[in-house]
All heavy atoms as an XYZ file, in Angstrom:
702
protein
N      90.213    -56.881    -43.665
C      91.342    -57.114    -44.539
C      91.221    -56.171    -45.741
O      90.158    -56.033    -46.327
C      91.374    -58.537    -44.975
C      92.428    -58.843    -46.024
S      92.376    -60.519    -46.618
C      93.784    -61.169    -45.751
N      92.299    -55.542    -46.092
C      92.329    -54.615    -47.195
C      93.157    -55.239    -48.337
O      94.203    -55.755    -48.125
C      92.939    -53.282    -46.809
C      92.924    -52.255    -47.888
C      93.421    -50.917    -47.390
O      93.721    -50.751    -46.237
N      93.544    -49.960    -48.287
N      92.618    -55.180    -49.549
C      93.316    -55.694    -50.726
C      94.089    -54.564    -51.396
O      93.571    -53.456    -51.537
C      92.320    -56.322    -51.711
N      95.292    -54.883    -51.770
C      96.140    -53.888    -52.483
C      96.735    -54.585    -53.686
O      96.901    -55.796    -53.741
C      97.264    -53.413    -51.577
S      96.721    -52.535    -50.121
N      97.036    -53.814    -54.697
C      97.697    -54.331    -55.855
C      98.857    -53.425    -56.228
O      98.801    -52.235    -56.045
C      96.738    -54.551    -57.030
C      96.192    -53.269    -57.660
C      95.280    -53.516    -58.834
O      95.658    -54.225    -59.742
O      94.181    -52.977    -58.763
N      99.902    -54.010    -56.730
C     101.078    -53.263    -57.142
C     101.012    -53.046    -58.634
O     100.751    -53.959    -59.428
C     102.328    -54.033    -56.769
C     103.600    -53.293    -57.106
C     104.805    -54.070    -56.683
O     104.730    -55.084    -56.008
N     105.991    -53.538    -57.019
N     101.299    -51.856    -59.053
C     101.318    -51.507    -60.492
C     102.699    -51.054    -60.868
O     103.453    -50.528    -60.058
C     100.343    -50.353    -60.795
C      98.873    -50.610    -60.543
C      98.057    -49.358    -60.798
C      98.357    -51.740    -61.424
N     103.041    -51.303    -62.094
C     104.304    -50.779    -62.646
C     103.956    -50.109    -63.980
O     102.892    -50.314    -64.529
C     105.301    -51.898    -62.840
O     104.967    -52.631    -63.997
N     104.886    -49.316    -64.462
C     104.640    -48.692    -65.765
C     104.479    -49.719    -66.841
O     103.827    -49.493    -67.855
C     105.773    -47.766    -66.090
C     105.899    -46.518    -65.197
C     107.122    -45.687    -65.550
C     104.658    -45.645    -65.336
N     105.033    -50.897    -66.648
C     104.926    -51.971    -67.666
C     103.566    -52.651    -67.690
O     103.182    -53.273    -68.646
C     106.021    -52.981    -67.483
C     107.398    -52.391    -67.573
C     108.162    -52.133    -66.463
C     107.924    -52.026    -68.819
C     109.402    -51.575    -66.532
C     109.169    -51.448    -68.929
C     109.929    -51.223    -67.777
N     102.834    -52.525    -66.561
C     101.523    -53.185    -66.494
C     100.390    -52.286    -66.959
O      99.286    -52.750    -67.077
C     101.245    -53.689    -65.067
O     101.103    -52.565    -64.184
N     100.676    -51.046    -67.235
C      99.661    -50.112    -67.685
C      99.630    -50.126    -69.211
O     100.288    -49.307    -69.880
C      99.896    -48.704    -67.135
C      99.942    -48.774    -65.617
C      98.783    -47.759    -67.598
C     100.305    -47.456    -64.956
N      98.964    -51.073    -69.772
C      98.834    -51.197    -71.229
C      97.383    -50.931    -71.579
O      96.494    -51.691    -71.157
C      99.242    -52.607    -71.698
C      99.108    -52.721    -73.174
C     100.670    -52.888    -71.254
N      97.097    -49.852    -72.299
C      95.705    -49.558    -72.634
C      95.117    -50.670    -73.515
O      95.768    -51.213    -74.369
C      95.779    -48.248    -73.401
C      97.204    -48.111    -73.803
C      98.049    -48.921    -72.896
N      93.887    -51.048    -73.180
C      93.164    -52.029    -74.001
C      92.011    -51.368    -74.649
O      91.325    -50.533    -74.064
C      92.692    -53.165    -73.126
C      93.817    -53.968    -72.497
C      93.281    -55.136    -71.708
O      92.107    -55.413    -71.708
N      94.163    -55.836    -71.072
N      91.785    -51.712    -75.891
C      90.661    -51.125    -76.627
C      89.335    -51.576    -76.048
O      89.184    -52.711    -75.626
C      90.765    -51.538    -78.114
N      88.376    -50.710    -76.009
C      87.052    -51.038    -75.536
C      86.376    -51.973    -76.531
O      86.648    -51.917    -77.738
C      86.225    -49.769    -75.343
N      85.563    -52.827    -76.048
C      84.796    -53.776    -76.862
C      83.344    -53.343    -76.826
O      82.942    -52.616    -75.935
C      84.965    -55.189    -76.348
C      86.377    -55.730    -76.144
C      87.097    -56.067    -77.428
N      86.364    -56.992    -78.261
C      86.560    -58.297    -78.304
N      87.453    -58.882    -77.527
N      85.841    -59.071    -79.129
N      82.564    -53.877    -77.714
C      81.131    -53.567    -77.737
C      80.343    -54.780    -77.244
O      80.519    -55.904    -77.746
C      80.664    -53.236    -79.152
O      81.387    -52.066    -79.587
C      79.169    -52.935    -79.175
N      79.559    -54.551    -76.189
C      78.678    -55.581    -75.643
C      77.274    -55.361    -76.180
O      76.772    -54.211    -76.184
C      78.660    -55.526    -74.122
N      76.615    -56.362    -76.684
C      75.274    -56.264    -77.260
C      74.318    -57.004    -76.408
O      74.474    -58.191    -76.116
C      75.251    -56.821    -78.696
C      76.316    -56.059    -79.556
C      73.879    -56.726    -79.300
C      76.557    -56.662    -80.924
N      73.285    -56.334    -75.926
C      72.260    -56.886    -75.047
C      71.416    -57.916    -75.799
O      70.927    -57.641    -76.915
C      71.385    -55.807    -74.465
S      70.158    -56.430    -73.301
N      71.211    -59.085    -75.203
C      70.428    -60.117    -75.859
C      68.916    -59.838    -75.758
O      68.159    -60.522    -76.444
C      70.751    -61.489    -75.189
S      72.421    -62.025    -75.508
N      68.499    -58.865    -74.983
C      67.076    -58.520    -74.867
C      66.626    -57.608    -75.987
O      65.641    -57.846    -76.648
C      66.770    -57.898    -73.514
C      65.275    -57.550    -73.350
S      64.931    -56.780    -71.754
C      65.696    -55.182    -71.927
N      67.391    -56.537    -76.159
C      66.947    -55.485    -77.102
C      67.955    -55.057    -78.151
O      67.719    -54.185    -78.944
C      66.446    -54.264    -76.313
C      67.516    -53.660    -75.416
O      68.719    -54.049    -75.557
O      67.181    -52.799    -74.584
N      69.147    -55.697    -78.125
C      70.161    -55.367    -79.105
C      70.917    -54.084    -78.846
O      71.722    -53.653    -79.680
N      70.681    -53.446    -77.690
C      71.355    -52.186    -77.369
C      72.856    -52.447    -77.172
O      73.255    -53.461    -76.554
C      70.764    -51.575    -76.117
C      71.357    -50.229    -75.768
C      70.707    -49.549    -74.547
O      69.756    -50.126    -74.011
O      71.179    -48.512    -74.162
N      73.679    -51.566    -77.688
C      75.112    -51.696    -77.596
C      75.684    -50.835    -76.442
O      75.235    -49.736    -76.245
C      75.779    -51.233    -78.872
S      75.404    -52.295    -80.306
N      76.622    -51.414    -75.726
C      77.304    -50.709    -74.637
C      78.815    -50.894    -74.803
O      79.281    -51.953    -75.225
C      76.917    -51.280    -73.274
C      75.441    -51.177    -72.945
C      75.158    -49.764    -72.486
C      73.708    -49.654    -72.036
N      73.349    -48.322    -71.618
N      79.588    -49.878    -74.442
C      81.029    -49.989    -74.448
C      81.460    -50.832    -73.229
O      81.032    -50.589    -72.115
C      81.676    -48.618    -74.352
N      82.217    -51.885    -73.500
C      82.708    -52.777    -72.447
C      84.193    -52.571    -72.236
O      84.950    -52.602    -73.174
C      82.412    -54.227    -72.812
N      84.583    -52.377    -71.012
C      85.969    -52.199    -70.652
C      86.405    -53.396    -69.790
O      85.553    -54.022    -69.179
C      86.199    -50.899    -69.847
N      87.716    -53.702    -69.793
C      88.148    -54.805    -68.931
C      87.725    -54.538    -67.446
O      87.783    -53.406    -66.966
C      89.664    -54.773    -69.062
C      89.879    -54.119    -70.393
C      88.822    -53.131    -70.538
N      87.291    -55.590    -66.752
C      86.877    -55.471    -65.370
C      88.097    -55.088    -64.511
O      89.211    -55.598    -64.731
C      86.289    -56.772    -64.901
N      87.902    -54.177    -63.573
C      88.962    -53.815    -62.633
C      89.149    -54.973    -61.657
O      88.260    -55.799    -61.474
C      88.612    -52.535    -61.931
C      88.497    -51.335    -62.854
C      88.012    -50.047    -62.170
O      88.201    -49.961    -60.928
O      87.528    -49.183    -62.866
N      90.294    -54.964    -60.947
C      90.604    -56.080    -60.025
C      89.577    -56.225    -58.931
O      89.194    -57.333    -58.572
C      92.003    -55.889    -59.433
O      92.082    -54.702    -58.695
N      89.055    -55.116    -58.372
C      88.059    -55.223    -57.316
C      86.748    -55.827    -57.834
O      86.047    -56.520    -57.107
C      87.799    -53.907    -56.628
C      87.117    -52.874    -57.476
C      87.689    -51.927    -58.268
C      85.679    -52.652    -57.587
N      86.748    -51.160    -58.889
C      85.502    -51.566    -58.477
C      84.580    -53.238    -57.005
C      84.234    -51.126    -58.801
C      83.341    -52.814    -57.339
C      83.176    -51.729    -58.229
N      86.445    -55.561    -59.115
C      85.245    -56.165    -59.704
C      85.441    -57.668    -59.894
O      84.523    -58.454    -59.591
C      84.988    -55.521    -61.065
C      84.675    -54.059    -61.027
S      84.594    -53.412    -62.706
C      84.435    -51.679    -62.394
N      86.595    -58.083    -60.331
C      86.911    -59.501    -60.501
C      86.904    -60.217    -59.158
O      86.586    -61.416    -59.073
C      88.245    -59.696    -61.212
N      87.274    -59.526    -58.088
C      87.189    -60.145    -56.761
C      85.777    -60.444    -56.381
O      85.480    -61.435    -55.713
C      87.805    -59.206    -55.700
C      89.325    -59.115    -55.799
O      89.948    -59.991    -56.452
O      89.906    -58.150    -55.250
N      84.840    -59.565    -56.764
C      83.443    -59.757    -56.440
C      82.749    -60.740    -57.378
O      81.802    -61.441    -56.977
C      82.681    -58.394    -56.510
C      83.085    -57.375    -55.441
C      82.414    -56.020    -55.727
C      82.720    -57.869    -54.065
N      83.179    -60.787    -58.618
C      82.595    -61.660    -59.614
C      83.737    -62.505    -60.239
O      84.327    -62.098    -61.193
C      81.857    -60.873    -60.734
C      81.211    -61.824    -61.744
C      80.817    -59.948    -60.148
N      84.027    -63.656    -59.596
C      85.122    -64.464    -60.122
C      84.868    -64.832    -61.588
O      83.764    -65.234    -61.972
C      85.069    -65.716    -59.244
C      84.453    -65.260    -57.966
C      83.441    -64.197    -58.402
N      85.892    -64.661    -62.395
C      85.752    -64.914    -63.823
C      85.241    -63.742    -64.609
O      85.117    -63.810    -65.840
N      84.902    -62.645    -63.924
C      84.420    -61.468    -64.612
C      85.485    -60.894    -65.549
O      86.630    -60.695    -65.092
N      85.143    -60.647    -66.799
C      86.118    -60.155    -67.756
C      85.893    -58.720    -68.188
O      86.848    -57.975    -68.423
C      86.059    -61.042    -69.014
C      86.563    -62.456    -68.799
C      86.582    -63.265    -70.063
O      86.263    -62.748    -71.138
O      86.910    -64.462    -69.961
N      84.666    -58.284    -68.268
C      84.324    -56.940    -68.753
C      83.357    -56.278    -67.800
O      82.632    -56.905    -67.050
C      83.713    -56.988    -70.156
C      84.646    -57.487    -71.251
C      84.611    -58.791    -71.656
C      85.561    -56.640    -71.784
C      85.470    -59.247    -72.615
C      86.435    -57.066    -72.767
C      86.375    -58.376    -73.184
O      87.242    -58.801    -74.137
N      83.267    -54.959    -67.889
C      82.307    -54.173    -67.138
C      81.643    -53.176    -68.081
O      82.287    -52.638    -68.999
C      83.007    -53.387    -66.026
N      80.349    -53.017    -67.916
C      79.605    -52.000    -68.666
C      78.808    -51.169    -67.701
O      78.600    -51.573    -66.543
C      78.660    -52.662    -69.710
C      77.664    -53.589    -69.068
C      79.468    -53.406    -70.785
C      76.610    -54.143    -70.031
N      78.378    -50.038    -68.112
C      77.556    -49.140    -67.288
C      76.107    -49.155    -67.781
O      75.851    -48.966    -68.936
C      78.128    -47.700    -67.352
O      77.335    -46.852    -66.531
N      75.229    -49.438    -66.787
C      73.785    -49.430    -67.076
C      73.150    -48.418    -66.153
O      73.102    -48.623    -64.940
C      73.139    -50.829    -66.829
C      73.886    -51.944    -67.576
C      71.662    -50.808    -67.104
C      73.676    -51.911    -69.055
N      72.672    -47.302    -66.667
C      72.051    -46.261    -65.912
C      72.877    -45.848    -64.696
O      72.387    -45.651    -63.602
C      70.647    -46.696    -65.489
N      74.213    -45.747    -64.922
C      75.099    -45.306    -63.841
C      75.528    -46.409    -62.856
O      76.233    -46.172    -61.908
N      75.117    -47.653    -63.143
C      75.499    -48.801    -62.289
C      76.406    -49.719    -63.084
O      76.209    -49.890    -64.304
C      74.256    -49.534    -61.820
C      73.282    -48.649    -61.066
N      73.506    -48.291    -59.756
C      72.133    -48.066    -61.476
C      72.490    -47.511    -59.362
N      71.657    -47.358    -60.396
N      77.351    -50.340    -62.401
C      78.313    -51.209    -63.083
C      77.809    -52.652    -63.121
O      77.477    -53.236    -62.093
C      79.692    -51.144    -62.351
O      80.141    -49.805    -62.311
C      80.715    -51.999    -63.052
N      77.831    -53.233    -64.322
C      77.458    -54.606    -64.537
C      78.721    -55.337    -65.019
O      79.306    -54.969    -66.024
C      76.359    -54.717    -65.614
C      75.754    -56.103    -65.877
C      74.886    -56.536    -64.696
C      74.910    -56.057    -67.170
N      79.170    -56.342    -64.240
C      80.330    -57.118    -64.568
C      79.874    -58.322    -65.396
O      78.981    -59.046    -64.986
C      81.129    -57.550    -63.347
C      82.292    -58.430    -63.714
C      81.626    -56.336    -62.562
N      80.525    -58.519    -66.508
C      80.171    -59.590    -67.433
C      81.148    -60.784    -67.327
O      82.350    -60.614    -67.372
C      80.185    -59.118    -68.864
C      79.216    -57.944    -69.183
C      79.389    -57.467    -70.610
C      77.773    -58.360    -68.896
N      80.559    -61.959    -67.119
C      81.321    -63.211    -66.959
C      80.912    -64.153    -68.096
O      79.717    -64.281    -68.376
C      80.954    -63.802    -65.621
C      81.519    -65.156    -65.357
C      81.071    -65.648    -63.998
C      81.597    -67.044    -63.715
N      81.283    -67.448    -62.334
N      81.867    -64.786    -68.771
C      81.496    -65.680    -69.849
C      80.692    -66.884    -69.353
O      80.961    -67.412    -68.249
C      82.830    -66.119    -70.417
C      83.875    -65.786    -69.445
C      83.303    -64.742    -68.562
N      79.717    -67.278    -70.094
C      78.878    -68.419    -69.799
C      78.734    -69.301    -71.023
O      78.865    -68.813    -72.162
C      77.469    -68.003    -69.273
C      77.555    -67.291    -67.939
C      76.742    -67.136    -70.289
N      78.502    -70.584    -70.837
C      78.330    -71.443    -72.011
C      77.023    -71.196    -72.715
O      76.072    -70.680    -72.102
C      78.419    -72.880    -71.440
C      78.001    -72.685    -69.992
C      78.421    -71.327    -69.602
N      76.962    -71.529    -73.966
C      75.711    -71.442    -74.698
C      75.705    -70.335    -75.713
O      76.736    -69.715    -76.011
N      74.505    -70.112    -76.275
C      74.305    -69.082    -77.288
C      73.100    -68.247    -76.891
O      72.288    -68.681    -76.018
C      73.973    -69.769    -78.642
O      72.758    -70.469    -78.555
C      75.114    -70.679    -79.099
N      72.929    -67.087    -77.489
C      71.742    -66.272    -77.168
C      70.435    -67.021    -77.349
O      69.487    -66.800    -76.600
C      71.874    -65.081    -78.113
C      73.336    -64.944    -78.338
C      73.832    -66.363    -78.414
N      70.356    -67.898    -78.322
C      69.144    -68.636    -78.570
C      68.768    -69.569    -77.408
O      67.608    -69.921    -77.237
C      69.238    -69.464    -79.849
N      69.754    -69.955    -76.625
C      69.514    -70.901    -75.510
C      69.205    -70.227    -74.173
O      69.020    -70.907    -73.182
N      69.135    -68.893    -74.131
C      68.848    -68.181    -72.885
C      67.374    -68.419    -72.530
O      66.466    -68.254    -73.337
C      69.129    -66.692    -73.033
C      70.587    -66.443    -73.355
C      68.753    -65.950    -71.742
C      70.897    -65.028    -73.756
N      67.143    -68.746    -71.241
C      65.764    -68.938    -70.756
C      64.982    -67.663    -70.937
O      65.473    -66.543    -70.616
C      65.805    -69.356    -69.301
C      64.462    -69.693    -68.729
C      64.556    -70.126    -67.265
O      65.623    -70.202    -66.680
N      63.420    -70.443    -66.686
N      63.758    -67.780    -71.405
C      62.898    -66.609    -71.639
C      62.776    -65.810    -70.343
O      62.561    -66.366    -69.262
C      61.515    -67.025    -72.123
C      60.645    -65.868    -72.505
C      59.331    -66.289    -73.106
O      58.985    -67.471    -73.157
N      58.601    -65.310    -73.583
N      62.934    -64.520    -70.442
C      62.844    -63.630    -69.283
C      64.186    -63.277    -68.668
O      64.285    -62.454    -67.780
N      65.260    -63.963    -69.104
C      66.587    -63.731    -68.566
C      67.508    -63.052    -69.580
O      68.699    -62.903    -69.306
C      67.199    -65.063    -68.096
C      66.495    -65.634    -66.947
N      66.912    -65.425    -65.621
C      65.373    -66.391    -66.854
C      66.059    -66.051    -64.801
N      65.140    -66.649    -65.546
N      66.979    -62.634    -70.691
C      67.796    -62.017    -71.723
C      68.390    -60.654    -71.302
O      69.417    -60.259    -71.768
C      66.989    -61.773    -73.017
C      66.434    -63.016    -73.635
C      65.012    -63.383    -73.115
O      64.552    -62.767    -72.153
O      64.427    -64.287    -73.700
N      67.723    -59.969    -70.375
C      68.118    -58.611    -70.022
C      69.506    -58.513    -69.383
O      70.174    -57.451    -69.490
C      67.098    -57.940    -69.102
C      67.034    -58.561    -67.714
C      67.726    -58.003    -66.649
C      66.261    -59.688    -67.481
C      67.665    -58.558    -65.387
C      66.177    -60.236    -66.202
C      66.891    -59.675    -65.183
O      66.858    -60.246    -63.912
N      69.996    -59.545    -68.766
C      71.339    -59.488    -68.185
C      72.372    -60.315    -68.948
O      73.487    -60.552    -68.458
C      71.341    -59.859    -66.676
C      70.947    -61.260    -66.357
C      71.875    -62.274    -66.269
C      69.608    -61.558    -66.082
C      71.504    -63.563    -65.955
C      69.225    -62.849    -65.756
C      70.189    -63.845    -65.681
O      69.825    -65.121    -65.335
N      72.023    -60.749    -70.146
C      72.951    -61.470    -71.003
C      73.384    -60.581    -72.167
O      72.543    -59.869    -72.748
C      72.300    -62.747    -71.549
C      72.216    -63.860    -70.551
N      71.178    -63.954    -69.636
C      73.044    -64.894    -70.290
C      71.395    -65.012    -68.886
N      72.528    -65.596    -69.265
N      74.652    -60.637    -72.470
C      75.258    -59.842    -73.518
C      76.173    -60.708    -74.370
O      76.696    -61.733    -73.852
C      76.081    -58.686    -72.916
C      75.233    -57.577    -72.345
C      74.618    -57.722    -71.089
C      75.004    -56.407    -73.044
C      73.800    -56.745    -70.568
C      74.194    -55.408    -72.517
C      73.606    -55.580    -71.290
O      72.803    -54.603    -70.791
N      76.413    -60.312    -75.581
C      77.448    -60.950    -76.401
C      78.533    -59.922    -76.642
O      78.255    -58.723    -76.796
C      76.891    -61.441    -77.744
O      76.327    -60.366    -78.488
C      75.848    -62.542    -77.557
N      79.756    -60.447    -76.650
C      80.905    -59.647    -77.083
C      81.643    -60.547    -78.061
O      82.121    -61.607    -77.713
C      81.837    -59.280    -75.907
C      81.085    -58.398    -74.898
C      83.091    -58.568    -76.395
C      81.880    -58.045    -73.640
N      81.625    -60.126    -79.324
C      82.115    -61.004    -80.385
C      81.267    -62.257    -80.391
O      80.029    -62.154    -80.254
N      81.851    -63.398    -80.475
C      81.061    -64.645    -80.550
C      80.676    -65.205    -79.178
O      79.884    -66.172    -79.099
C      81.973    -65.596    -81.284
C      83.357    -65.166    -80.873
C      83.270    -63.683    -80.770
N      81.157    -64.631    -78.100
C      80.970    -65.195    -76.734
C      79.744    -64.596    -76.045
O      79.405    -63.457    -76.189
C      82.215    -64.964    -75.866
C      83.408    -65.715    -76.403
C      84.604    -65.554    -75.552
N      84.439    -66.375    -74.337
C      85.321    -66.337    -73.341
N      86.385    -65.548    -73.404
N      85.130    -67.086    -72.270
N      79.115    -65.435    -75.236
C      77.943    -65.071    -74.441
C      78.408    -64.779    -73.009
O      79.219    -65.519    -72.441
C      76.933    -66.223    -74.433
C      75.654    -65.984    -73.630
C      74.807    -64.824    -74.219
C      74.807    -67.273    -73.617
N      77.877    -63.723    -72.435
C      78.200    -63.291    -71.045
C      76.953    -63.059    -70.264
O      75.934    -62.637    -70.780
C      79.014    -62.002    -71.085
C      80.364    -62.093    -71.688
C      80.577    -62.077    -73.038
C      81.496    -62.208    -70.827
C      81.823    -62.188    -73.593
C      82.756    -62.325    -71.377
C      82.926    -62.323    -72.754
O      84.205    -62.427    -73.290
N      77.063    -63.362    -68.954
C      75.963    -63.024    -68.010
C      76.504    -61.932    -67.062
O      77.668    -61.934    -66.682
C      75.557    -64.249    -67.183
N      75.639    -60.994    -66.701
C      76.070    -59.851    -65.911
C      75.621    -59.908    -64.471
O      74.558    -60.440    -64.149
N      76.455    -59.330    -63.589
C      76.150    -59.185    -62.182
C      76.430    -57.736    -61.804
O      77.558    -57.259    -62.089
C      77.005    -60.115    -61.289
O      76.802    -61.475    -61.718
C      76.675    -59.964    -59.826
N      75.477    -57.049    -61.196
C      75.696    -55.668    -60.763
C      76.599    -55.643    -59.551
O      76.454    -56.465    -58.651
C      74.379    -54.962    -60.439
C      73.608    -54.513    -61.656
C      72.509    -55.221    -62.079
C      74.036    -53.426    -62.400
C      71.803    -54.824    -63.203
C      73.349    -53.011    -63.529
C      72.238    -53.721    -63.927
N      77.566    -54.680    -59.531
C      78.462    -54.530    -58.423
C      78.566    -53.075    -58.054
O      78.172    -52.190    -58.836
C      79.902    -55.075    -58.744
C      79.860    -56.550    -59.022
C      80.530    -54.301    -59.873
N      79.067    -52.811    -56.904
C      79.342    -51.419    -56.454
C      80.224    -51.464    -55.244
O      80.482    -52.529    -54.699
N      80.711    -50.325    -54.846
C      81.473    -50.260    -53.618
C      81.138    -49.000    -52.896
O      80.691    -48.004    -53.464
C      82.976    -50.382    -53.892
C      83.589    -49.388    -54.793
C      85.047    -49.726    -54.946
N      85.656    -48.952    -56.034
C      86.915    -49.075    -56.345
N      87.712    -49.888    -55.716
N      87.400    -48.367    -57.351
N      81.330    -49.079    -51.576
C      80.940    -47.983    -50.706
C      81.813    -46.787    -50.977
O      83.033    -46.920    -51.167
C      81.026    -48.401    -49.254
C      80.025    -49.480    -48.908
S      80.194    -50.121    -47.239
C      80.179    -48.651    -46.251
N      81.257    -45.610    -50.981
C      81.996    -44.346    -51.102
C      82.191    -43.773    -49.726
O      81.269    -43.710    -48.920
C      81.211    -43.356    -51.944
C      80.883    -43.843    -53.354
C      82.151    -43.995    -54.211
O      83.066    -43.178    -54.092
N      82.174    -44.992    -55.035
N      83.427    -43.400    -49.397
C      83.731    -42.821    -48.062
C      83.988    -41.350    -48.223
O      84.437    -40.822    -49.129
C      84.939    -43.492    -47.425
C      84.692    -44.930    -47.127
N      84.001    -45.342    -46.028
C      85.072    -46.050    -47.780
C      83.915    -46.630    -45.996
N      84.579    -47.107    -47.027
């Protein structure tokens, strides 16, 4: 099954990039809205960031950075006041 989406000139509204801050080391990454195929792979995924050339989709999670289990900070980010957990995604190149 192939997924398709319809676009119109009215749906192409540029959104400003946000800054995602890593809960492990405080490193900042530019976060862009997740594309539809990313949201299909990570339900609830709102943003995507690039880590060493790989896409990490960020999904909001409850809690605060202080409540993250030790050793799991590396895939948690904050954007504004919200906490996000990341999942790496990719797609096959033909």
